[in-house]
N, C-alpha and C positions, 0 to 999 in steps of 0.2 A: 200235564195232561190236558187234553182238549176233547170236549164232547161235541160231536157234530151231528145234528139232526138232519133228516131228510124225509120226503114223503108227504109233506104238507100240500095244501092246495085248495081248490074249490070243488064242491060236490053238492049235488042236490040232496034235499031231505030224503031220507031212506037209504042213501048211498053209503058206501064204505071207503075207508082209507086205511093205509098201513104206514105207520111211521117207523123210521129206523133211526138208531143212534149208535155211533161207533165211538169208542174211546181211544183216541190216537195218543201215543206216547205213554200208555199205561203198561208197565211190565210186571203188573201184580193183579191179583184177583180182588175185585171189588166186594165188599161185604154185601152190598145192595145195589141195584139199579132199578130205576123207576121213571114214572112220567107224572108231570104235574101240568096244569094249564092256568092261564090267567087272562081275564078280560080287562081291558082298561078301566082303571078306577076301583078294581076289586082285588082282593087277596089272591094270592096263588093258591090253586085248589089241587088237592091230591087226586090222583087218578088210579094209579096201581103201582105196586113194587114187588120186586122179586128178590128174595134173600135165600140164604142157605136153608132156611127153615120153612120156605114155601113162598106162596104169593098172596097178596092182599089187594083187594079192590075197594074202591069207594062205593058205598051202597047206591049212589045215585046212578052209577054207570055199570054196576054189576049185571052180567047177562049180555051186555053190548060190547064189551072189550075183552080182549085176551092179551096177555103179555108173555113174551117168550125172550129167552136169553141164550146167547152162545158164548160160553165161558172162554173157549179157546180163542175166539175172535173178538172178545170183549165188546159184544154188541147186545143191544136190547131192542126188541120190536114191540109195537103196540098196534094190534089190529082192532080197528073200531067199525062197528057195523050199525045199521039202522040209524044213521047220523041225523041229528035233529038240529034246526037253526040255533038252539041254545047251547050247541056244542061248539059254536064259533068261539075261537080264542087262539092265543098263542100257546103252543104246546112245548114243554120244555123237558128235556131228559136230564136226570139227576143220578149221580153215583156217589157212593160212600165208601170210604176205605179207612180202616183202623190199622195202624202200623204195630209193629211188635212191642212198642213202648206205650201202646193205648192212646196215642194221639189220632184224633179223627180228622179227616179230610173230606170236605164235601165239594163236589164239582157240579156245575150247571153248564148246559149247552146254551147256545145263543137264541133258541127258540125257532120254531117253525109254524107259520100261520095256517090255521084251518078255517075255512069259511064255508058254512052250510047255508045253502038258499033254500027258501021254501017253495 
């Protein structure tokens, strides 16, 4: 399974970006799919996740991001609005699957750079 992100780039403060992630080679339904971000020298930060139970957002980003998922295509998208320079980071797609024996598999994409200029 390989997660491939796209949609990153450079945008001015107040702008919007839509990140997409497709899970290639997955012939099963993930338990969850979500997004994280990381700035050099800092820990990876949770942004949003969608599961069978619903969606959860980081408090710091709530109201500025939405997450959507296409189960049939095994894709997850992150719409980000009113971007700020502090949103500059590498954004990573994440997917989690638990097989019929209860073993958990966690997948990460390679990351896509988002740069917000003031």
